[in-house]
C-alpha positions in Angstrom: 111.4 94.3 64.8 112.3 91.2 62.7 116.0 90.4 62.5 115.6 88.6 59.2 118.2 89.7 56.6 117.5 87.3 53.8 114.3 86.7 51.8 112.0 84.1 53.4 112.2 81.6 50.5 115.0 79.0 50.7 114.7 78.3 47.0 117.7 78.8 44.8 117.3 81.7 42.4 118.9 82.0 38.9 119.4 84.9 36.6 121.5 85.2 33.4 123.5 88.3 32.4 123.1 89.0 28.7 126.0 90.8 26.9 126.7 90.8 23.2 127.3 87.3 22.0 128.7 86.1 25.3 131.2 87.1 28.0 134.2 85.6 26.2 135.6 88.3 23.9 136.0 85.8 21.1 132.4 84.4 21.5 131.2 86.2 18.4 133.5 84.0 16.2 131.9 80.8 17.3 129.7 79.1 14.7 126.7 79.2 17.0 127.0 83.0 17.5 124.9 85.4 15.5 126.9 88.6 15.3 125.0 89.7 12.2 121.8 89.9 14.3 123.3 91.5 17.4 121.6 94.8 16.9 118.2 93.4 16.0 115.2 93.1 18.3 114.7 89.5 17.3 118.2 88.5 18.6 117.4 89.7 22.1 113.9 88.4 22.0 115.2 84.9 21.3 117.7 85.0 24.1 115.1 86.1 26.7 112.6 83.5 25.4 115.2 80.8 26.0 115.8 82.1 29.5 112.1 82.1 30.2 111.8 78.5 28.9 114.3 77.7 31.6 112.1 79.3 34.3 114.9 81.7 35.3 114.0 84.5 37.7 115.3 87.3 35.4 117.8 88.4 32.8 120.0 91.5 33.1 121.1 93.5 30.1 124.6 95.1 30.1 125.0 98.7 29.1 127.5 101.5 29.2 128.2 105.1 28.1 131.2 104.3 25.9 132.4 101.4 23.7 133.6 98.3 25.4 137.3 98.3 26.1 140.0 96.0 27.4 141.6 98.9 29.3 140.6 99.9 32.8 139.6 103.5 32.1 140.3 104.3 28.4 139.0 103.2 25.0 141.1 100.7 23.1 141.7 100.4 19.4 140.8 96.7 19.0 138.8 95.7 16.0 138.7 91.9 16.8 136.1 92.1 19.6 132.4 93.2 19.8 132.0 96.9 20.2 128.8 98.8 20.5 125.5 98.1 22.3 121.8 98.9 22.0 120.2 100.8 24.9 119.4 98.3 27.7 116.2 99.9 28.9 114.8 100.1 25.4 115.7 96.5 24.6 114.0 95.4 27.8 110.9 97.4 26.8 110.9 95.8 23.4 111.1 92.3 24.8 108.6 92.8 27.6 105.4 92.2 25.5 106.9 89.0 24.1 107.4 87.4 27.5 105.0 86.5 30.3 106.9 85.6 33.5 110.6 86.4 33.4 112.0 89.6 35.1 113.8 92.2 32.9 116.6 94.1 34.5 118.5 96.7 32.4 121.7 98.3 33.5 121.5 102.0 34.3 124.6 104.2 34.6 123.8 106.6 37.4 126.9 108.8 37.0 125.7 110.7 33.9 121.9 110.1 33.7 119.2 111.8 35.6 117.2 109.9 38.2 113.9 111.5 37.2 114.4 110.2 33.6 115.3 106.7 34.8 112.5 106.6 37.4 110.1 107.3 34.6 111.7 104.7 32.2 111.8 101.9 34.7 108.2 102.6 35.9 107.2 102.5 32.2 109.0 99.1 31.8 107.2 97.8 34.9 103.8 98.9 33.4 104.6 97.4 30.0 105.8 94.1 31.5 102.9 94.1 34.1 105.3 94.0 37.0 108.5 92.4 35.9 110.9 95.3 35.8 114.1 96.0 37.7 117.3 97.9 37.3 121.0 97.3 37.8 122.6 100.6 39.0 126.2 101.2 37.9 128.8 103.9 38.1 131.5 105.0 35.7 134.9 106.7 36.4 136.0 106.8 32.8 137.0 110.3 31.6 136.0 109.6 28.0 132.5 108.9 29.1 132.3 112.1 31.1 133.4 113.9 28.0 130.4 112.6 26.1 128.2 114.8 28.4 130.4 117.7 29.1 128.7 118.6 32.4 131.3 117.4 34.8 134.9 116.1 35.0 136.0 113.1 37.0 139.5 113.1 38.4 141.6 110.5 36.7 142.5 107.4 38.8 144.9 104.6 38.0 143.3 101.9 40.1 141.4 101.4 43.3 144.4 101.3 45.7 145.3 104.9 46.4 143.5 107.1 48.9 142.7 109.7 46.2 141.2 107.0 43.9 139.1 105.6 46.8 137.8 109.1 47.5 136.7 109.5 43.9 135.1 106.0 43.7 133.5 106.5 47.2 131.9 109.8 46.0 130.5 108.1 42.9 128.9 105.4 44.9 127.5 107.9 47.4 126.0 109.6 44.4 124.6 106.3 43.2 123.0 105.7 46.6 121.3 109.1 46.4 120.3 108.4 42.8 118.4 105.2 43.9 116.8 107.1 46.8 115.4 109.7 44.4 114.2 107.0 42.0 112.5 105.1 44.8 110.8 108.3 46.1 109.6 109.1 42.6 108.1 105.7 42.2 106.1 106.4 45.4 105.2 110.0 44.4 101.9 108.6 43.0 99.7 106.7 45.4 98.3 103.5 44.1 94.8 104.9 43.7 95.7 108.3 42.5 94.1 107.6 39.1 90.3 108.0 39.2 89.5 107.9 35.5 85.8 108.7 36.1 84.5 110.1 32.8 81.1 110.9 34.3 82.5 113.3 36.8 85.4 114.5 34.6 88.0 113.5 37.3 91.0 111.6 35.9 93.4 111.9 38.9 93.2 112.8 42.6 95.7 115.6 42.9 96.0 115.1 46.6 97.5 111.7 46.0 100.4 113.0 44.0 103.3 114.0 46.2 106.3 116.3 46.0 109.4 114.3 47.1 111.5 117.4 47.8 114.8 115.6 47.8 117.8 117.8 48.7 121.2 116.2 48.8 124.8 116.8 47.7 124.2 115.4 44.3 120.6 116.0 43.4 117.8 118.4 44.1 114.5 116.9 42.8 111.0 118.1 43.6 108.8 115.6 41.9 106.2 114.2 41.5 106.9 111.8 38.7 104.8 112.0 35.5 104.3 108.2 35.5 101.8 106.4 37.8 103.2 104.2 40.5 104.7 100.9 39.0 102.7 97.7 39.4 105.3 96.3 41.8 105.2 99.5 43.8 109.0 99.4 43.8 110.7 97.6 40.9 113.7 95.5 42.0 117.0 97.4 42.4 120.3 95.6 42.0 124.0 96.4 41.9 127.3 94.6 41.2 129.8 94.9 44.1 133.4 93.7 44.5 134.5 95.4 47.7 133.4 97.4 50.8 132.3 100.7 49.1 129.9 99.0 46.7 128.9 96.5 49.4 127.7 99.7 51.2 125.6 100.7 48.3 124.0 97.2 48.2 123.4 97.4 52.0 121.8 100.9 51.7 119.7 100.6 48.6 119.5 97.3 46.8 117.1 94.4 46.8 119.8 92.2 45.1 123.6 92.5 45.3 125.8 90.6 42.8 129.1 89.6 44.3 132.2 87.8 42.9 133.6 85.2 45.3 136.0 82.6 44.0 135.8 80.0 46.8 133.5 79.0 49.7 135.2 80.8 52.5 135.2 84.0 50.4 131.4 83.5 50.0 130.9 83.4 53.8 133.1 86.5 54.3 131.5 88.6 51.6 127.9 87.7 52.7 128.9 88.6 56.3 130.2 92.0 55.1 127.1 92.7 53.0 124.9 91.9 55.9 126.9 94.1 58.2 126.6 97.0 55.7 122.9 96.4 55.5 122.6 96.5 59.3 124.7 99.7 59.5 122.3 101.3 56.9 119.4 100.6 59.3 117.9 97.9 57.1 118.4 94.8 59.3 114.8 93.6 58.7 114.7 94.2 55.0 114.9 91.2 52.7 118.1 91.4 50.6 119.3 88.8 48.1 123.0 88.1 47.7 123.7 86.5 44.3 127.1 85.3 43.1 128.2 86.1 39.6 129.8 83.2 37.7 131.1 83.0 34.1 130.2 79.6 32.8 131.4 77.3 30.0 129.2 74.2 30.0 129.4 71.0 28.1 128.3 67.4 28.8 132.0 66.4 29.1 134.4 68.5 31.2 137.2 68.0 28.6 134.9 69.4 25.9 134.2 72.5 28.0 137.9 73.0 28.7 138.8 72.5 25.0 136.1 75.0 23.9 137.4 77.6 26.3 141.0 77.0 25.2 139.9 77.4 21.5 138.3 80.7 22.3 141.4 81.9 24.2 143.5 81.1 21.1 141.2 83.1 18.9 141.4 86.0 21.3 145.2 85.8 21.5 145.2 85.6 25.3 143.6 83.7 28.2 140.3 85.0 29.3 140.1 86.5 32.8 137.2 87.9 34.7 136.3 89.7 38.0 134.0 86.7 38.7 135.0 83.0 39.0 135.2 81.2 35.7 133.5 77.8 35.8 134.4 75.2 33.1 132.6 71.8 33.3 129.3 70.0 33.2 125.9 71.2 34.4 126.0 68.6 37.2 129.4 69.9 38.4 128.0 73.4 38.3 125.0 72.4 40.3 127.3 70.9 43.0 129.1 74.3 43.3 125.9 76.3 43.4 124.5 74.2 46.2 127.8 74.3 48.1 127.9 78.1 47.9 124.2 78.4 48.7 124.9 76.6 52.0 127.5 79.3 52.7 124.8 82.1 52.6 124.0 82.9 49.0 120.4 83.1 47.8 121.0 82.9 44.1 123.3 83.3 41.1 123.7 85.5 38.1 125.4 83.4 35.4 127.4 84.9 32.6 127.4 82.6 29.6 130.8 82.4 27.9 129.1 81.9 24.5 125.4 82.8 24.6 124.6 80.6 21.6 125.9 77.6 23.5 126.0 78.2 27.2 122.5 79.8 27.6 120.8 76.7 26.4 123.2 74.6 28.5 121.9 76.5 31.5 118.2 76.2 30.6 118.3 72.6 29.3 121.1 71.2 31.3 121.6 73.0 34.6 118.0 73.7 35.3 116.8 70.1 34.9 119.7 68.9 37.0 118.7 71.3 39.8 115.1 70.3 39.4 116.0 66.6 39.9 117.7 67.6 43.1 114.6 69.5 44.3 116.6 72.8 44.3 114.8 74.8 41.6 111.2 75.5 40.6 109.3 73.4 38.0 106.9 76.2 37.1 106.7 80.0 37.5 104.9 80.6 40.8 104.4 84.4 40.7 103.4 87.0 38.2 105.9 89.7 39.2 109.6 89.8 39.6 109.2 90.8 43.3 106.9 87.7 43.7 109.5 85.4 42.1 112.1 86.6 44.5 109.9 86.3 47.5 109.8 90.1 48.1 106.5 91.7 49.3 105.0 94.7 47.5 106.0 97.7 49.6 103.6 100.2 51.0 103.8 103.7 49.6 105.8 105.9 51.9 103.6 109.0 51.2 100.2 107.4 51.5 98.3 108.2 54.7 96.4 105.4 56.4 
């Protein structure tokens, strides 16, 4: 058995995380922002088109089951920040026919949505985009979001430090791992050639090539099969954000990409080692698994201008901006230096969070990407038609098909 734990390509991969008008809470007040268009299809189509012009591997779309909040678990009463979102899967589906190469990865909250529904939705996105779909699986421990659905209660926690809190969070991540397992099995519940479509004989499908998945677990009991034919990629790309051991375990068990949040090079090495250990413990030592670092970026041609812009945004917000991920402020060339340094410590790619989408997205596509290309560190053209292909991931065999 191969001992390879990272995808075979040594190329640096780049993605962008799209959220509102940008990741800084005052980004909507910048002159380049378009808050009036935030809930229009054209707004999102333009962002993804810009990302595709930069040859990025994919974009992710943030989502949630409650309004954004500055509090850990509760809603807030702020009216000076963007609140509200469109549905990420539906936005990705709307944008898909307008793009040709870039991957589309909406966020899915596993805690309160059904895996059967999401398997169908992401398979549909993969068909609509001809093989460019993925998903970012996420949990929620917010009581107000549980109250929207009324089917379960989640014990209140005050942080991640107590044993009780870690048990609650651990159970939610175990549920998410089962969720992804069900979704993956449903994607395989139709064999690739299950559709016959022979008008002369009157046979549309081969019923023997549709399979019950018969999943029984603590959290789900799903019989299957799906109602949607197997996606063009076979298995759309699954990703998850992870900050510590329990979500690293989810990445190791079920993901094709894990987004991690190191703040310095030694932390990169330690996190990559822990993710790889969880992958091996899950019995997947030979499965390609990308480890991307998340970075919030404020980019300008002059470092002082980038710093001044961030300070101006902080003043508008009334407080310094903080993030789970490292915040980078500087030039595209300086960012390229950091990306290459961290790549040498074991990362295979990056998911960049633009501080202000109207400014920093184009700074990525028209500043950072050309700089990386000059260094021979990034593609000069799209070299695959599917997201799995862009990431160097083979199309997997169907687990239910007989040879």
